[in-house]
C-alpha positions as a Markdown table, in Angstrom:
| # | Residue | x | y | z |
|---|---|---|---|---|
| 1 | Met | 147.0 | 123.0 | 128.2 |
| 2 | Thr | 146.2 | 126.3 | 129.7 |
| 3 | Pro | 142.9 | 127.0 | 131.5 |
| 4 | Glu | 141.9 | 129.4 | 128.6 |
| 5 | Thr | 142.4 | 126.6 | 126.1 |
| 6 | Trp | 140.3 | 124.2 | 128.2 |
| 7 | Ser | 137.6 | 126.8 | 128.5 |
| 8 | Ala | 137.6 | 127.4 | 124.7 |
| 9 | Leu | 137.5 | 123.7 | 124.0 |
| 10 | Ile | 134.5 | 123.1 | 126.4 |
| 11 | Ala | 132.7 | 126.1 | 125.0 |
| 12 | Gly | 133.2 | 124.7 | 121.5 |
| 13 | Leu | 131.9 | 121.3 | 122.5 |
| 14 | Ala | 128.8 | 122.9 | 124.1 |
| 15 | Leu | 128.2 | 125.0 | 121.0 |
| 16 | Ala | 128.5 | 121.9 | 118.8 |
| 17 | Gly | 126.0 | 120.1 | 121.0 |
| 18 | Thr | 123.5 | 122.9 | 120.8 |
| 19 | Gly | 123.8 | 122.9 | 117.0 |
| 20 | Gly | 123.2 | 119.1 | 116.9 |
| 21 | Ala | 120.1 | 119.5 | 119.1 |
| 22 | Trp | 118.8 | 122.4 | 116.9 |
| 23 | Arg | 119.3 | 120.2 | 113.8 |
| 24 | Thr | 117.5 | 117.2 | 115.5 |
| 25 | Ala | 114.6 | 119.5 | 116.5 |
| 26 | Tyr | 114.4 | 120.9 | 113.0 |
| 27 | Leu | 114.3 | 117.4 | 111.4 |
| 28 | Ala | 111.7 | 116.2 | 113.9 |
| 29 | Lys | 109.5 | 119.3 | 113.1 |
| 30 | Gln | 109.9 | 118.7 | 109.3 |
| 31 | Ala | 109.0 | 115.0 | 109.7 |
| 32 | Thr | 105.8 | 116.0 | 111.6 |
| 33 | Val | 104.9 | 118.5 | 108.8 |
| 34 | Asp | 105.5 | 115.9 | 106.1 |
| 35 | Leu | 103.5 | 113.2 | 108.0 |
| 36 | Thr | 100.6 | 115.7 | 108.6 |
| 37 | Arg | 100.5 | 116.5 | 104.9 |
| 38 | Ile | 100.5 | 112.8 | 103.9 |
| 39 | Glu | 97.8 | 112.0 | 106.4 |
| 40 | Ala | 95.7 | 114.9 | 105.1 |
| 41 | Arg | 96.0 | 113.6 | 101.5 |
| 42 | Arg | 95.1 | 110.1 | 102.7 |
| 43 | Trp | 92.0 | 111.4 | 104.5 |
| 44 | His | 91.0 | 113.5 | 101.5 |
| 45 | Ala | 91.3 | 110.4 | 99.3 |
| 46 | Asp | 89.3 | 108.3 | 101.8 |
| 47 | Met | 86.5 | 110.9 | 101.8 |
| 48 | Thr | 86.1 | 111.0 | 98.0 |
| 49 | Pro | 82.4 | 111.4 | 97.4 |
| 50 | Gln | 80.6 | 108.3 | 96.0 |
| 51 | Phe | 77.6 | 108.3 | 93.7 |
| 52 | Glu | 75.1 | 106.0 | 92.1 |
| 53 | Ile | 74.2 | 107.3 | 88.6 |
| 54 | Thr | 71.8 | 106.0 | 86.0 |
| 55 | Cys | 70.7 | 107.2 | 82.6 |
| 56 | Val | 67.1 | 106.2 | 81.9 |
| 57 | Pro | 65.1 | 107.0 | 78.8 |
| 58 | Leu | 62.0 | 109.1 | 79.6 |
| 59 | Ser | 58.7 | 107.4 | 79.4 |
| 60 | Met | 55.7 | 109.3 | 78.1 |
| 61 | Gly | 52.7 | 107.1 | 78.8 |
| 62 | Asp | 53.4 | 103.8 | 77.2 |
| 63 | Gln | 56.0 | 105.4 | 74.8 |
| 64 | Val | 59.7 | 105.6 | 75.6 |
| 65 | Ser | 61.5 | 108.6 | 74.2 |
| 66 | Glu | 64.3 | 108.0 | 71.7 |
| 67 | Asp | 65.8 | 111.4 | 72.3 |
| 68 | Arg | 65.4 | 112.4 | 75.9 |
| 69 | Ala | 66.5 | 110.7 | 79.1 |
| 70 | Glu | 66.9 | 111.3 | 82.8 |
| 71 | Leu | 70.3 | 111.3 | 84.4 |
| 72 | Arg | 69.7 | 110.3 | 88.1 |
| 73 | Ile | 72.5 | 111.3 | 90.4 |
| 74 | Arg | 72.4 | 110.0 | 94.0 |
| 75 | Phe | 75.0 | 110.9 | 96.7 |
| 76 | Val | 75.7 | 107.6 | 98.6 |
| 77 | Gly | 78.9 | 108.2 | 100.7 |
| 78 | Pro | 81.1 | 108.2 | 102.5 |
| 79 | Pro | 79.2 | 108.7 | 105.8 |
| 80 | Gly | 81.6 | 111.4 | 107.0 |
| 81 | Leu | 80.2 | 113.8 | 104.3 |
| 82 | Thr | 76.7 | 114.9 | 104.9 |
| 83 | Lys | 76.2 | 117.7 | 102.3 |
| 84 | Leu | 77.8 | 118.4 | 99.0 |
| 85 | Thr | 77.6 | 121.0 | 96.3 |
| 86 | Val | 78.0 | 119.1 | 93.0 |
| 87 | Thr | 78.5 | 120.5 | 89.5 |
| 88 | Pro | 78.0 | 117.8 | 86.8 |
| 89 | Thr | 79.9 | 118.3 | 83.5 |
| 90 | Ile | 79.6 | 116.2 | 80.4 |
| 91 | Arg | 83.0 | 115.0 | 79.2 |
| 92 | Asp | 84.0 | 114.0 | 75.7 |
| 93 | Asp | 84.8 | 110.5 | 74.6 |
| 94 | Trp | 88.1 | 111.7 | 73.3 |
| 95 | Pro | 89.6 | 114.7 | 75.2 |
| 96 | Asp | 91.5 | 117.4 | 73.4 |
| 97 | Arg | 90.1 | 116.3 | 70.0 |
| 98 | Lys | 91.7 | 118.3 | 67.1 |
| 99 | Ser | 90.3 | 119.5 | 63.8 |
| 100 | Thr | 92.0 | 117.5 | 61.1 |
| 101 | Leu | 89.9 | 117.9 | 58.0 |
| 102 | Ala | 91.2 | 120.4 | 55.5 |
| 103 | Gly | 88.5 | 123.0 | 54.9 |
| 104 | Gly | 86.5 | 121.2 | 57.7 |
| 105 | Pro | 85.3 | 122.4 | 61.0 |
| 106 | Thr | 87.2 | 125.0 | 63.0 |
| 107 | Gln | 89.0 | 124.1 | 66.2 |
| 108 | Glu | 86.3 | 126.1 | 68.0 |
| 109 | Glu | 83.5 | 124.0 | 66.5 |
| 110 | Val | 85.3 | 120.8 | 67.4 |
| 111 | Thr | 85.9 | 121.9 | 71.0 |
| 112 | Ser | 82.3 | 123.1 | 71.5 |
| 113 | Gln | 80.8 | 119.9 | 70.1 |
| 114 | Ile | 79.9 | 117.3 | 72.8 |
| 115 | Trp | 81.3 | 114.0 | 71.7 |
| 116 | Gly | 79.0 | 111.5 | 73.4 |
| 117 | Pro | 75.5 | 110.2 | 73.4 |
| 118 | Tyr | 73.8 | 112.8 | 75.6 |
| 119 | Arg | 74.1 | 116.4 | 76.6 |
| 120 | Phe | 72.3 | 118.6 | 79.1 |
| 121 | Ile | 69.4 | 120.7 | 77.8 |
| 122 | His | 70.1 | 124.4 | 77.5 |
| 123 | Gly | 68.0 | 126.2 | 80.1 |
| 124 | Val | 66.6 | 123.1 | 81.8 |
| 125 | Asp | 68.1 | 122.4 | 85.3 |
| 126 | Gly | 70.3 | 125.4 | 84.6 |
| 127 | Gly | 71.8 | 123.8 | 81.5 |
| 128 | Ser | 74.6 | 126.0 | 80.1 |
| 129 | Glu | 74.5 | 127.5 | 76.6 |
| 130 | Gly | 76.9 | 124.8 | 75.3 |
| 131 | Ser | 74.8 | 122.1 | 77.1 |
| 132 | Arg | 77.9 | 120.7 | 78.8 |
| 133 | Thr | 77.1 | 121.5 | 82.4 |
| 134 | Val | 74.3 | 122.5 | 84.7 |
| 135 | Thr | 74.2 | 124.9 | 87.7 |
| 136 | Pro | 75.6 | 123.4 | 90.9 |
| 137 | Ile | 73.2 | 121.2 | 92.9 |
| 138 | Thr | 73.2 | 120.6 | 96.6 |
| 139 | Leu | 72.8 | 117.0 | 97.7 |
| 140 | Leu | 72.4 | 115.6 | 101.3 |
| 141 | Leu | 73.8 | 112.2 | 102.0 |
| 142 | Ser | 71.6 | 109.5 | 100.4 |
| 143 | Asp | 69.6 | 112.1 | 98.4 |
| 144 | Gly | 69.4 | 112.2 | 94.7 |
| 145 | Arg | 68.5 | 114.5 | 91.9 |
| 146 | Pro | 67.2 | 113.8 | 88.3 |
| 147 | Leu | 68.7 | 115.9 | 85.5 |
| 148 | Ser | 67.2 | 116.1 | 82.0 |
| 149 | Val | 69.4 | 115.2 | 79.1 |
| 150 | Glu | 68.8 | 114.9 | 75.4 |
| 151 | Arg | 70.6 | 113.0 | 72.6 |
| 152 | Thr | 73.6 | 115.0 | 71.4 |
| 153 | Pro | 72.9 | 116.2 | 67.8 |
| 154 | Pro | 75.6 | 115.5 | 65.3 |
| 155 | Pro | 77.9 | 118.3 | 64.2 |
| 156 | Arg | 77.1 | 120.0 | 60.9 |
| 157 | Trp | 79.8 | 118.1 | 59.1 |
| 158 | Ala | 78.8 | 114.6 | 60.3 |
| 159 | Asp | 76.3 | 112.1 | 58.9 |
| 160 | Ser | 73.3 | 111.9 | 61.2 |
| 161 | Ala | 72.7 | 108.2 | 60.9 |
| 162 | Gly | 76.4 | 107.4 | 61.3 |
| 163 | Trp | 76.6 | 109.7 | 64.4 |
| 164 | Arg | 73.7 | 108.0 | 66.0 |
| 165 | Gln | 75.1 | 104.5 | 65.3 |
| 166 | Arg | 78.5 | 105.6 | 66.6 |
| 167 | Tyr | 77.1 | 106.7 | 70.0 |
| 168 | Asn | 74.2 | 104.3 | 70.4 |
| 169 | Gly | 74.8 | 102.4 | 73.7 |
| 170 | Thr | 78.0 | 104.3 | 74.7 |
| 171 | Pro | 78.3 | 105.6 | 78.2 |
| 172 | Val | 77.7 | 109.2 | 79.3 |
| 173 | Arg | 81.1 | 110.4 | 80.6 |
| 174 | Leu | 80.8 | 112.8 | 83.6 |
| 175 | Ala | 83.1 | 114.9 | 85.8 |
| 176 | Leu | 81.4 | 115.7 | 89.1 |
| 177 | His | 83.1 | 118.7 | 90.8 |
| 178 | Cys | 82.3 | 118.3 | 94.5 |
| 179 | Val | 82.6 | 120.9 | 97.2 |
| 180 | His | 82.2 | 120.2 | 101.0 |
| 181 | Glu | 82.6 | 123.1 | 103.3 |
| 182 | Gly | 86.0 | 123.0 | 105.1 |
| 183 | Asp | 87.6 | 120.5 | 102.7 |
| 184 | Glu | 89.6 | 120.7 | 99.5 |
| 185 | Pro | 87.3 | 120.0 | 96.5 |
| 186 | Trp | 87.1 | 116.7 | 94.7 |
| 187 | Thr | 86.5 | 115.8 | 91.0 |
| 188 | Val | 84.9 | 112.4 | 90.5 |
| 189 | Tyr | 84.9 | 110.8 | 87.1 |
| 190 | Lys | 82.1 | 108.4 | 86.1 |
| 191 | Glu | 81.0 | 106.5 | 83.0 |
| 192 | Val | 77.2 | 106.0 | 83.1 |
| 193 | Pro | 75.8 | 103.2 | 80.9 |
| 194 | Thr | 73.0 | 104.2 | 78.6 |
| 195 | Val | 70.0 | 102.3 | 77.2 |
| 196 | His | 68.8 | 103.3 | 73.7 |
| 197 | Gln | 65.8 | 102.1 | 71.8 |
């Protein structure tokens, strides 16, 4: 072999070694990125806000209201979160319900109806026009907030007595949209038992 051939061979081996080192460095960097992403997801899941929620009929003197209650939301953990902004939303018992009656309600009427025992009160606690949500509330760790709710009236096409019987004793289904500064938001789903008279 000539000296030029040896030089070319050695240069080729050196270049191949550099390419292998570059690939190893790239794969190590990618593994670090993937591990960081997995760890961030795990941390986010571990830090999911925790709540204690009750739904209690309102008492007026020695009388208990049949139509109004108090939804008590208390932020109880985890200890790493100290302050949350929470937007409670009433969920339906059957998501994506469709209008199936010929000549019956429109899809808009079915969608706007709250399918559950209670709804927020329009204008009270910032209750929305459709009574499905309230304005966001700020909670410090271990603090709570009462929110006023009322029995959901039946839709115009339903029998009032049948509607009440259907939802008597069923849970209030909630989605709690939670924001903590510096973190990705969470949505916590809860079913809150109710007590009816």
